[in-house]
Backbone as numpy.savetxt, mean C-alpha at the origin, in Angstrom:
# Nx Ny Nz CAx CAy CAz Cx Cy Cz
89.53 50.06 55.50 88.13 50.35 55.79 87.41 49.04 55.93
86.87 48.98 57.02 86.21 47.69 57.28 84.97 47.55 56.45
84.80 46.36 55.83 83.62 46.08 55.00 82.52 45.52 55.86
81.46 46.21 55.73 80.30 45.73 56.51 79.73 44.48 55.86
79.58 43.50 56.70 78.94 42.26 56.18 77.46 42.50 55.98
77.04 42.28 54.77 75.62 42.45 54.48 74.92 41.10 54.53
73.85 41.21 55.17 73.05 39.99 55.27 72.25 39.81 53.98
72.54 38.72 53.32 71.89 38.46 52.01 70.82 37.41 52.18
69.65 37.80 51.79 68.54 36.82 51.88 68.54 35.93 50.66
68.72 34.67 50.88 68.81 33.78 49.69 67.50 33.77 48.92
67.70 33.85 47.60 66.50 33.78 46.71 65.93 32.38 46.69
64.68 32.34 46.36 64.05 31.01 46.25 64.65 30.24 45.12
64.90 29.00 45.37 65.49 28.14 44.35 64.54 27.95 43.20
65.08 27.76 42.01 64.25 27.51 40.83 63.50 26.22 40.92
64.06 25.30 41.74 63.40 24.00 41.83 62.10 24.09 42.61
61.97 25.14 43.46 60.78 25.24 44.28 59.91 26.35 43.72
58.76 26.07 43.24 57.90 27.11 42.67 57.39 28.01 43.75
57.14 29.25 43.34 56.61 30.23 44.28 55.24 29.82 44.74
55.05 29.83 46.03 53.78 29.42 46.60 52.76 30.53 46.39
51.50 30.13 46.10 50.43 31.10 45.90 50.02 31.66 47.24
49.95 32.98 47.27 49.52 33.63 48.51 48.05 33.35 48.76
47.69 33.42 50.01 46.31 33.16 50.37 45.38 34.22 49.83
45.98 35.41 49.59 45.11 36.49 49.10 44.86 36.42 47.61
45.65 35.56 46.89 45.44 35.48 45.44 44.06 34.92 45.14
43.38 35.51 44.19 42.03 34.98 43.88 42.10 33.63 43.17
41.13 32.85 43.41 41.06 31.54 42.77 40.39 31.66 41.41
40.87 30.85 40.49 40.27 30.84 39.14 39.14 29.84 39.09
38.22 30.06 38.16 37.06 29.18 38.02 37.13 28.32 36.78
38.23 28.48 36.00 38.30 27.70 34.77 38.61 26.24 35.07
39.48 25.97 35.99 39.85 24.60 36.33 39.75 24.42 37.83
39.48 23.22 38.27 39.41 22.99 39.72 40.77 23.12 40.37
40.76 23.49 41.61 42.02 23.65 42.35 42.67 22.31 42.58
43.96 22.24 42.33 44.73 21.01 42.50 45.66 21.21 43.68
45.49 20.42 44.67 46.32 20.49 45.86 47.01 19.17 46.07
48.06 19.21 46.82 48.84 17.99 47.06 48.18 17.15 48.12
48.39 15.89 48.03 47.85 14.97 49.02 48.76 14.83 50.19
48.50 13.86 50.97 49.39 13.63 52.13 50.78 13.28 51.68
51.75 13.61 52.53 53.16 13.42 52.17 53.51 11.97 52.02
52.80 11.13 52.69 53.13 9.71 52.63 52.38 8.98 51.55
51.74 9.73 50.66 50.99 9.05 49.59 51.94 8.34 48.68
51.65 7.14 48.39 52.54 6.34 47.55 52.32 6.69 46.10
53.35 6.76 45.34 53.20 7.06 43.92 52.55 5.90 43.20
51.95 6.25 42.08 51.31 5.21 41.27 52.34 4.38 40.58
51.91 3.23 40.13 52.83 2.31 39.48 53.30 2.92 38.18
54.56 2.70 37.85 55.11 3.24 36.61 55.95 4.46 36.91
56.41 5.08 35.84 57.28 6.24 35.99 56.50 7.51 36.23
55.20 7.56 35.86 54.42 8.78 36.04 53.71 8.79 37.38
53.40 10.01 37.80 52.69 10.18 39.08 51.41 10.91 38.80
50.29 10.34 39.17 48.97 10.89 38.83 48.29 11.39 40.09
48.35 12.69 40.38 47.62 13.20 41.55 46.14 13.21 41.28
45.37 13.26 42.34 43.93 13.31 42.24 43.46 14.74 42.36
42.23 14.94 41.84 41.66 16.28 41.93 41.40 16.59 43.41
41.87 17.76 43.84 41.71 18.15 45.25 43.01 18.00 46.04
44.04 17.32 45.47 45.32 17.18 46.15 46.19 18.40 45.89
46.91 18.85 46.94 47.85 19.99 46.80 49.20 19.42 46.34
49.69 20.02 45.26 50.94 19.52 44.67 52.11 20.30 45.25
53.10 19.58 45.74 54.37 20.18 46.19 55.48 19.40 45.52
56.22 20.02 44.61 57.27 19.26 43.89 58.28 18.63 44.82
58.48 19.18 45.98 59.48 18.61 46.88 59.02 17.28 47.45
57.70 17.06 47.49 57.18 15.81 48.02 57.09 14.72 46.96
57.34 15.07 45.70 57.20 14.09 44.62 58.44 13.24 44.54
58.31 11.94 44.59 59.50 11.09 44.41 60.03 11.13 43.00
59.20 11.45 42.04 59.65 11.53 40.64 59.41 12.95 40.14
60.08 13.91 40.82 59.82 15.30 40.50 60.26 15.67 39.10
61.20 14.91 38.54 61.66 15.22 37.18 60.74 14.69 36.11
59.80 13.80 36.48 58.88 13.23 35.48 57.73 14.20 35.23
57.11 14.15 34.07 55.99 15.06 33.77 54.78 14.74 34.64
54.07 15.77 34.97 52.88 15.63 35.82 51.68 15.32 34.92
50.98 14.28 35.25 49.78 13.89 34.50 48.57 14.30 35.32
47.86 15.29 34.84 46.69 15.80 35.55 45.44 15.24 34.88
44.68 14.39 35.54 43.47 13.84 34.91 42.39 14.91 34.83
41.82 15.04 33.68 40.71 15.97 33.44 39.50 15.16 33.03
38.42 15.30 33.73 37.20 14.54 33.47 36.43 15.20 32.33
36.21 14.42 31.27 35.44 14.92 30.11 34.07 14.30 30.15
33.06 15.11 30.26 31.70 14.59 30.32 30.76 15.36 29.41
29.70 14.67 28.88 28.69 15.33 28.06 29.02 15.43 26.59
30.17 14.94 26.15 30.52 15.05 24.74 29.62 14.22 23.84
29.37 12.97 24.23 28.51 12.11 23.41 27.08 12.61 23.37
26.57 13.09 24.51 25.20 13.59 24.55 25.04 14.85 23.71
26.06 15.72 23.75 25.97 16.93 22.92 26.00 16.58 21.44
26.82 15.60 21.06 26.84 15.19 19.66 25.52 14.60 19.21
24.91 13.77 20.08 23.61 13.19 19.74 22.54 14.26 19.64
22.61 15.25 20.54 21.62 16.34 20.49 21.71 17.11 19.19
22.92 17.47 18.79 23.07 18.24 17.55 22.69 17.41 16.32
22.93 16.10 16.36 22.53 15.25 15.24 21.01 15.22 15.09
20.30 15.01 16.22 18.83 14.99 16.17 18.29 16.35 15.75
18.89 17.42 16.26 18.43 18.75 15.89 18.63 19.03 14.41
19.75 18.58 13.85 20.01 18.79 12.42 19.02 18.01 11.56
18.76 16.75 11.94 17.79 15.96 11.16 16.39 16.58 11.24
15.99 17.02 12.44 14.68 17.65 12.57 14.57 18.92 11.75
15.65 19.69 11.70 15.63 20.92 10.89 15.50 20.61 9.41
16.20 19.58 8.94 16.12 19.22 7.52 14.72 18.74 7.17
14.13 17.90 8.04 12.76 17.41 7.77 11.77 18.56 7.75
11.92 19.50 8.69 11.00 20.64 8.73 11.13 21.50 7.49
12.36 21.70 7.01 12.54 22.50 5.79 11.93 21.82 4.58
12.11 20.49 4.46 11.55 19.77 3.30 10.03 19.81 3.33
9.44 19.55 4.50 7.97 19.58 4.59 7.42 20.97 4.34
8.12 21.99 4.86 7.66 23.35 4.62 7.74 23.73 3.16
8.83 23.33 2.49 8.96 23.64 1.06 7.92 22.91 0.24
7.61 21.68 0.63 6.58 20.93 -0.10 5.21 21.53 0.12
4.96 22.07 1.33 3.65 22.66 1.62 3.40 23.91 0.79
4.40 24.74 0.65 4.24 25.98 -0.12 4.40 25.75 -1.61
4.74 24.53 -2.02 4.81 24.23 -3.45 6.14 24.49 -4.09
7.22 24.62 -3.29 8.52 24.85 -3.89 9.08 23.59 -4.52
8.76 22.43 -3.95 9.24 21.16 -4.48 8.09 20.43 -5.15
8.33 19.68 -6.20 7.28 18.84 -6.79 6.96 17.68 -5.86
5.90 16.97 -6.18 5.50 15.82 -5.36 6.60 14.79 -5.33
6.95 14.38 -4.12 8.01 13.38 -3.96 7.41 12.00 -4.18
7.99 11.23 -5.06 7.50 9.91 -5.39 8.39 8.85 -4.78
7.79 7.72 -4.50 8.53 6.60 -3.94 9.40 5.98 -5.02
10.73 5.98 -4.85 11.58 5.39 -5.91 11.41 3.89 -6.05
10.83 3.23 -5.03 10.63 1.78 -5.09 9.16 1.43 -5.31
8.40 2.34 -5.88 6.99 2.08 -6.13 6.82 1.00 -7.20
5.72 0.27 -7.07 5.43 -0.81 -8.01 5.01 -0.25 -9.35
5.60 -0.76 -10.42 5.29 -0.31 -11.76 4.69 -1.46 -12.56
3.79 -1.11 -13.45 3.14 -2.09 -14.31 3.41 -1.73 -15.76
3.90 -2.70 -16.51 4.23 -2.51 -17.91 3.29 -3.34 -18.77
2.62 -2.69 -19.69 1.68 -3.35 -20.58 2.34 -3.52 -21.95
2.66 -4.75 -22.31 3.28 -5.05 -23.59 2.31 -5.73 -24.56
1.03 -5.56 -24.30 0.02 -6.17 -25.17 0.01 -5.48 -26.53
-0.31 -6.26 -27.54 -0.39 -5.71 -28.89 -1.73 -5.05 -29.14
-1.87 -4.35 -30.25 -3.15 -3.70 -30.57 -4.22 -4.73 -30.90
-5.47 -4.34 -30.65 -6.60 -5.22 -30.96 -6.83 -5.25 -32.47
-7.13 -6.43 -33.01 -7.34 -6.63 -34.44 -8.82 -6.85 -34.70
-9.35 -6.14 -35.67 -10.75 -6.29 -36.05 -10.89 -7.53 -36.93
-11.65 -8.51 -36.46 -11.79 -9.77 -37.19 -12.98 -9.75 -38.14
-14.11 -9.16 -37.71 -15.29 -9.15 -38.57 -16.26 -8.08 -38.10
-17.17 -7.72 -38.96 -18.22 -6.75 -38.66 -19.56 -7.39 -38.99
-20.49 -7.30 -38.07 -21.80 -7.90 -38.24 -22.88 -6.85 -38.03
-23.75 -6.73 -39.01 -24.86 -5.79 -38.90 -25.95 -6.40 -38.02
-26.42 -5.62 -37.06 -27.43 -6.10 -36.13 -28.72 -5.32 -36.34
-29.79 -6.02 -36.22 -31.11 -5.39 -36.27 -31.90 -5.84 -35.05
-31.22 -5.83 -33.93 -31.82 -6.33 -32.69 -32.16 -5.17 -31.77
-33.31 -5.29 -31.18 -33.76 -4.29 -30.22 -33.71 -4.91 -28.82
-32.83 -4.33 -27.98 -32.72 -4.82 -26.60 -33.87 -4.25 -25.80
-34.76 -5.14 -25.41 -36.00 -4.69 -24.77 -35.95 -4.77 -23.25
-35.07 -5.60 -22.68 -35.00 -5.75 -21.22 -33.64 -6.32 -20.84
-33.28 -6.12 -19.61 -32.02 -6.63 -19.08 -32.20 -6.98 -17.61
-31.68 -8.14 -17.24 -31.77 -8.59 -15.85 -30.39 -8.72 -15.24
-30.23 -8.23 -14.02 -28.96 -8.31 -13.28 -29.11 -9.35 -12.16
-28.17 -10.26 -12.09 -28.26 -11.39 -11.16 -26.97 -11.51 -10.36
-27.09 -12.20 -9.24 -25.94 -12.51 -8.40 -26.16 -13.90 -7.80
-25.13 -14.72 -7.84 -25.24 -16.08 -7.36 -23.94 -16.46 -6.64
-24.07 -17.30 -5.61 -22.91 -17.82 -4.88 -22.69 -19.26 -5.33
-21.56 -19.50 -5.92 -21.20 -20.83 -6.42 -20.33 -21.51 -5.37
-20.78 -22.64 -4.89 -20.05 -23.42 -3.88 -19.71 -24.77 -4.48
-18.46 -24.97 -4.85 -18.01 -26.19 -5.51 -16.95 -26.84 -4.64
-17.09 -28.16 -4.43 -16.13 -28.90 -3.63 -15.78 -30.19 -4.34
-14.49 -30.49 -4.36 -13.98 -31.74 -4.93 -13.12 -32.42 -3.88
-13.51 -33.61 -3.47 -12.75 -34.36 -2.49 -12.78 -35.84 -2.86
-12.10 -36.63 -2.08 -12.05 -38.08 -2.29 -12.65 -38.79 -1.09
-13.34 -39.84 -1.38 -13.97 -40.61 -0.31 -12.92 -41.29 0.55
-13.16 -41.27 1.86 -12.29 -41.89 2.87 -10.93 -41.19 3.01
-10.78 -39.99 2.42 -9.54 -39.23 2.56 -9.88 -37.93 3.28
-9.18 -37.61 4.37 -9.50 -36.38 5.11 -9.36 -35.14 4.21
-10.18 -34.16 4.51 -10.18 -32.95 3.70 -8.88 -32.16 3.83
-8.20 -32.27 4.98 -6.97 -31.48 5.12 -5.84 -32.06 4.27
-6.01 -33.29 3.77 -5.01 -33.88 2.88 -5.35 -33.66 1.41
-6.59 -33.92 1.04 -6.99 -33.82 -0.36 -8.39 -33.22 -0.41
-8.44 -31.97 -0.81 -9.73 -31.29 -0.83 -9.61 -30.02 -1.67
-10.65 -29.73 -2.42 -10.75 -28.50 -3.19 -12.16 -27.95 -3.02
-12.24 -26.80 -2.39 -13.55 -26.16 -2.21 -13.38 -24.66 -2.43
-14.32 -24.10 -3.18 -14.26 -22.68 -3.50 -15.65 -22.08 -3.39
-15.71 -20.91 -2.78 -16.94 -20.12 -2.71 -16.73 -18.89 -3.58
-17.50 -18.82 -4.65 -17.34 -17.77 -5.65 -18.62 -16.96 -5.76
-18.52 -15.66 -5.55 -19.65 -14.76 -5.67 -19.62 -14.18 -7.09
-20.61 -14.57 -7.90 -20.65 -14.17 -9.30 -21.79 -13.18 -9.51
-21.48 -12.10 -10.19 -22.48 -11.10 -10.58 -22.48 -11.01 -12.10
-23.68 -11.09 -12.69 -23.78 -11.06 -14.15 -25.11 -10.48 -14.60
-25.21 -10.27 -15.88 -26.42 -9.68 -16.47 -26.79 -10.46 -17.72
-28.10 -10.39 -18.05 -28.65 -11.06 -19.23 -29.55 -10.06 -19.96
-29.30 -9.88 -21.24 -30.13 -9.00 -22.06 -31.14 -9.82 -22.86
-32.31 -9.26 -23.03 -33.36 -9.89 -23.84 -33.63 -8.97 -25.03
-33.62 -9.52 -26.24 -33.74 -8.71 -27.44 -34.77 -9.32 -28.38
-35.22 -8.47 -29.30 -36.12 -8.89 -30.37 -35.41 -8.64 -31.69
-35.29 -9.68 -32.50 -34.56 -9.59 -33.76 -35.53 -9.19 -34.87
-35.43 -7.94 -35.32 -36.31 -7.46 -36.38 -35.95 -8.07 -37.74
-34.75 -8.62 -37.82 -34.39 -9.27 -39.09 -35.19 -10.54 -39.31
-35.81 -11.07 -38.29 -36.60 -12.29 -38.42 -38.03 -12.04 -38.86
-38.35 -10.80 -39.17 -39.71 -10.50 -39.64 -39.86 -11.00 -41.09
-40.78 -11.91 -41.31 -40.97 -12.50 -42.64 -41.99 -11.72 -43.47
-42.21 -12.23 -44.66 -43.17 -11.59 -45.57 -44.59 -11.77 -45.03
-45.31 -10.72 -45.05 -46.67 -10.74 -44.54 -46.76 -10.51 -43.06
-45.65 -10.21 -42.40 -45.68 -9.97 -40.96 -46.24 -8.60 -40.63
-46.25 -7.68 -41.63 -46.78 -6.34 -41.42 -48.02 -6.18 -42.28
-49.16 -5.89 -41.67 -50.42 -5.70 -42.36 -50.91 -4.27 -42.11
-51.10 -3.55 -43.19 -51.47 -2.15 -43.10 -52.84 -1.94 -43.75
-53.68 -1.10 -43.20 -55.00 -0.80 -43.76 -54.87 0.10 -44.99
-55.95 0.16 -45.76 -55.89 0.94 -46.98 -55.75 2.43 -46.70
-56.32 2.89 -45.64 -56.20 4.31 -45.32 -54.91 4.66 -44.58
-54.07 3.66 -44.40 -52.76 3.85 -43.76 -52.90 4.48 -42.35
-53.95 4.05 -41.69 -54.16 4.52 -40.33 -54.04 3.41 -39.30
-54.12 2.16 -39.79 -54.06 1.01 -38.90 -52.99 0.05 -39.39
-52.21 -0.52 -38.48 -51.15 -1.45 -38.84 -51.09 -2.55 -37.79
-50.79 -3.77 -38.26 -50.63 -4.93 -37.38 -49.31 -5.60 -37.72
-48.47 -5.83 -36.68 -47.12 -6.38 -36.87 -46.98 -7.64 -36.03
-46.44 -8.68 -36.68 -46.16 -9.93 -35.97 -44.64 -10.08 -35.87
-44.12 -10.15 -34.64 -42.68 -10.20 -34.39 -42.28 -11.57 -33.85
-40.99 -11.95 -34.03 -40.52 -13.21 -33.44 -40.43 -13.08 -31.92
-40.37 -14.20 -31.28 -40.30 -14.21 -29.80 -38.98 -13.61 -29.32
-38.99 -12.93 -28.20 -37.74 -12.40 -27.64 -36.76 -13.52 -27.30
-35.49 -13.20 -27.37 -34.43 -14.16 -27.11 -33.48 -13.60 -26.05
-32.87 -14.52 -25.35 -31.91 -14.14 -24.30 -30.50 -14.22 -24.86
-29.72 -13.17 -24.60 -28.32 -13.18 -24.99 -27.50 -13.97 -23.96
-26.29 -14.37 -24.33 -25.45 -15.08 -23.35 -25.19 -14.25 -22.10
-24.97 -14.96 -21.03 -24.72 -14.29 -19.74 -23.37 -13.58 -19.78
-23.35 -12.39 -19.25 -22.11 -11.63 -19.13 -21.75 -11.50 -17.65
-20.60 -12.06 -17.28 -20.13 -11.97 -15.90 -19.44 -10.63 -15.69
-19.85 -9.95 -14.65 -19.23 -8.67 -14.30 -18.01 -8.95 -13.42
-16.83 -8.80 -13.99 -15.61 -9.10 -13.24 -15.36 -8.12 -12.10
-15.85 -6.90 -12.22 -15.63 -5.93 -11.16 -16.43 -6.26 -9.91
-17.52 -6.97 -10.07 -18.37 -7.31 -8.92 -18.27 -8.78 -8.52
-17.51 -9.57 -9.24 -17.35 -10.99 -8.94 -16.02 -11.21 -8.23
-16.02 -12.11 -7.26 -14.80 -12.35 -6.50 -14.88 -13.70 -5.81
-13.71 -14.22 -5.44 -13.61 -15.47 -4.68 -13.72 -15.14 -3.21
-14.77 -15.63 -2.58 -15.00 -15.34 -1.17 -14.13 -16.21 -0.27
-14.00 -17.49 -0.59 -13.20 -18.40 0.23 -12.74 -19.56 -0.64
-11.53 -20.01 -0.34 -10.98 -21.16 -1.07 -10.19 -22.03 -0.10
-10.55 -23.31 -0.04 -9.88 -24.28 0.82 -9.25 -25.36 -0.05
-7.97 -25.63 0.24 -7.25 -26.65 -0.51 -6.48 -27.51 0.46
-6.47 -28.81 0.19 -5.76 -29.74 1.04 -4.25 -29.65 0.87
-3.56 -30.40 1.73 -2.10 -30.36 1.71 -1.55 -30.86 0.38
-2.08 -31.97 -0.12 -1.60 -32.51 -1.39 -1.93 -31.57 -2.56
-3.06 -30.89 -2.47 -3.41 -29.94 -3.53 -2.44 -28.76 -3.56
-2.03 -28.32 -2.39 -1.08 -27.20 -2.35 0.30 -27.63 -2.85
0.69 -28.86 -2.53 1.97 -29.35 -3.05 1.93 -29.48 -4.56
0.79 -29.89 -5.09 0.67 -29.99 -6.54 0.73 -28.61 -7.20
0.19 -27.60 -6.53 0.26 -26.24 -7.08 1.68 -25.72 -7.15
2.53 -26.20 -6.22 3.90 -25.73 -6.21 4.68 -26.24 -7.42
4.28 -27.38 -7.98 4.99 -27.95 -9.13 4.23 -27.75 -10.44
2.94 -27.55 -10.36 2.15 -27.42 -11.58 1.02 -26.44 -11.33
1.03 -25.33 -12.06 -0.01 -24.32 -11.92 -1.08 -24.52 -12.98
-2.30 -24.18 -12.61 -3.43 -24.33 -13.52 -4.07 -22.96 -13.73
-3.73 -22.24 -14.81 -4.30 -20.90 -15.01 -5.79 -20.92 -15.29
-6.32 -22.07 -15.70 -7.75 -22.17 -16.02 -8.54 -22.83 -14.90
-8.01 -22.74 -13.68 -8.66 -23.41 -12.57 -10.03 -22.80 -12.26
-10.17 -21.49 -12.47 -11.44 -20.83 -12.20 -12.39 -20.84 -13.40
-11.93 -21.37 -14.52 -12.80 -21.37 -15.70 -14.06 -22.20 -15.46
-13.90 -23.33 -14.79 -15.05 -24.17 -14.51 -16.04 -23.46 -13.60
-15.53 -22.69 -12.65 -16.40 -21.97 -11.73 -17.17 -20.89 -12.48
-16.50 -20.19 -13.38 -17.18 -19.16 -14.18 -18.28 -19.78 -15.05
-17.97 -20.90 -15.64 -18.96 -21.55 -16.50 -20.19 -21.98 -15.70
-19.96 -22.52 -14.52 -21.06 -22.93 -13.68 -21.90 -21.72 -13.25
-21.25 -20.60 -12.99 -21.98 -19.39 -12.62 -22.84 -18.89 -13.78
-22.31 -18.97 -15.01 -23.10 -18.56 -16.17 -24.33 -19.44 -16.35
-24.17 -20.73 -16.13 -25.33 -21.63 -16.26 -26.40 -21.30 -15.23
-26.00 -21.03 -13.99 -26.98 -20.73 -12.95 -27.69 -19.41 -13.22
-26.95 -18.41 -13.67 -27.58 -17.12 -13.96 -28.49 -17.22 -15.18
-28.08 -17.99 -16.19 -28.93 -18.17 -17.36 -30.23 -18.86 -17.02
-30.18 -19.88 -16.15 -31.40 -20.56 -15.74 -32.32 -19.63 -14.94
-31.70 -18.78 -14.12 -32.51 -17.84 -13.35 -33.15 -16.79 -14.25
-32.48 -16.42 -15.33 -33.05 -15.42 -16.25 -34.27 -15.97 -16.98
-34.26 -17.25 -17.31 -35.41 -17.83 -18.00 -36.63 -17.89 -17.09
-36.42 -18.06 -15.81 -37.53 -18.14 -14.87 -37.95 -16.79 -14.31
-37.24 -15.73 -14.68 -37.53 -14.41 -14.12 -38.59 -13.65 -14.89
-39.08 -14.21 -16.00 -40.11 -13.53 -16.78 -39.59 -12.37 -17.60
-38.33 -12.45 -18.01 -37.77 -11.37 -18.82 -38.37 -11.31 -20.22
-38.77 -12.46 -20.74 -39.35 -12.48 -22.10 -40.66 -11.67 -22.13
-41.51 -11.84 -21.16 -42.75 -11.07 -21.11 -42.47 -9.58 -20.98
-41.47 -9.26 -20.17 -41.10 -7.84 -20.01 -40.59 -7.28 -21.33
-39.85 -8.08 -22.08 -39.34 -7.62 -23.37 -40.48 -7.42 -24.36
-41.48 -8.27 -24.37 -42.62 -8.11 -25.27 -43.36 -6.80 -24.98
-43.60 -6.48 -23.73 -44.30 -5.26 -23.36 -43.50 -4.02 -23.77
-42.20 -4.04 -23.52 -41.38 -2.88 -23.87 -41.30 -2.69 -25.39
-41.21 -3.79 -26.14 -41.17 -3.68 -27.61 -42.49 -3.16 -28.16
-43.57 -3.61 -27.60 -44.89 -3.16 -28.04 -45.07 -1.66 -27.80
-44.65 -1.17 -26.66 -44.76 0.25 -26.35 -43.87 1.08 -27.27
-42.68 0.59 -27.54 -41.77 1.33 -28.40 -42.35 1.49 -29.80
-42.89 0.40 -30.39 -43.44 0.47 -31.75 -44.71 1.33 -31.80
-45.51 1.27 -30.79 -46.73 2.10 -30.77 -46.38 3.59 -30.74
-45.38 3.95 -29.96 -44.98 5.36 -29.91 -44.31 5.78 -31.23
-43.49 4.91 -31.80 -42.78 5.26 -33.03 -43.75 5.38 -34.22
-44.63 4.37 -34.39 -45.57 4.42 -35.51 -46.67 5.45 -35.28
-47.01 5.69 -34.03 -48.00 6.73 -33.77 -47.49 8.10 -34.18
-46.19 8.33 -34.04 -45.64 9.61 -34.48 -45.67 9.75 -36.00
-45.77 8.61 -36.73 -45.85 8.65 -38.19 -47.29 8.82 -38.70
-48.26 8.83 -37.80 -49.64 9.07 -38.21 -50.57 7.90 -38.05
-50.08 6.77 -37.57 -50.94 5.61 -37.37 -51.71 5.80 -36.06
-52.99 5.57 -36.15 -53.85 5.72 -34.98 -54.02 4.40 -34.23
-53.80 3.29 -34.88 -53.95 1.99 -34.25 -52.77 1.12 -34.64
-52.00 0.67 -33.62 -50.82 -0.17 -33.83 -50.98 -1.41 -32.97
-50.92 -2.58 -33.65 -51.05 -3.85 -32.95 -49.77 -4.65 -33.16
-49.19 -5.13 -32.04 -47.95 -5.90 -32.10 -48.24 -7.25 -31.48
-47.97 -8.30 -32.28 -48.23 -9.67 -31.86 -46.93 -10.45 -31.73
-46.90 -11.36 -30.75 -45.75 -12.25 -30.54 -46.28 -13.69 -30.54
-45.44 -14.65 -30.93 -45.88 -16.06 -30.87 -46.27 -16.44 -29.46
-47.25 -17.33 -29.39 -47.67 -17.78 -28.06 -46.56 -18.60 -27.43
-46.27 -18.31 -26.19 -45.19 -19.02 -25.49 -45.72 -20.33 -24.92
């Protein structure tokens, strides 16, 4: 029996991949990779790097047994990381501020804030003095002290000390009732009239108000600044304070505070003794 020769269609070789039909749909996950021209030269080295858009045909590859290196472009990774970092920081700040606004967190304090430590000892009472002084008037003064120390024939930028100090102080005027001697009070027989002779009013020492006093300007020469770097003078302003006290004290004597104190003391005694039943109260002061 004759055997009919069957025509056998050879199967595609395993070395040649099945070609994609034109009707197959294209995927959108990765760009289409097609092989380039047949005469494209391979890249240097053992690997072959096709470009995006080239059609790959293993039969055209001179190094078909080598692995295919497909370049994939990675973009936007750094920008996305920066975006999420900024968004996270903004969210944390918003949460902290919101919690502080509603009172969930206590007041946040600066950990590097300046602190002041007072190691002074307690004040010691040295003495007690009984006073019988009546403060009848007080004057408030302000003076600008301008003191300059320089050397002759030496420029001021080399050796010079000048300070403008605005000093504010007060002076009290008082009458010392302890100075009333025997016979200073004369009373009538009917106890309706009284005459009192008092000592002259006196001025208390000037009191500088440190809260209102300040250094307005200070100029020092080059040599003066160099001397400060090696030797400090904590009592440098003491002379300026003393000069300010002298000027304010002189102004208080010329301001007529003593007369004002006499009038105020006289009114006070007349009201006080009048409440006790005296109809006539006379207060005398030494002639100034």
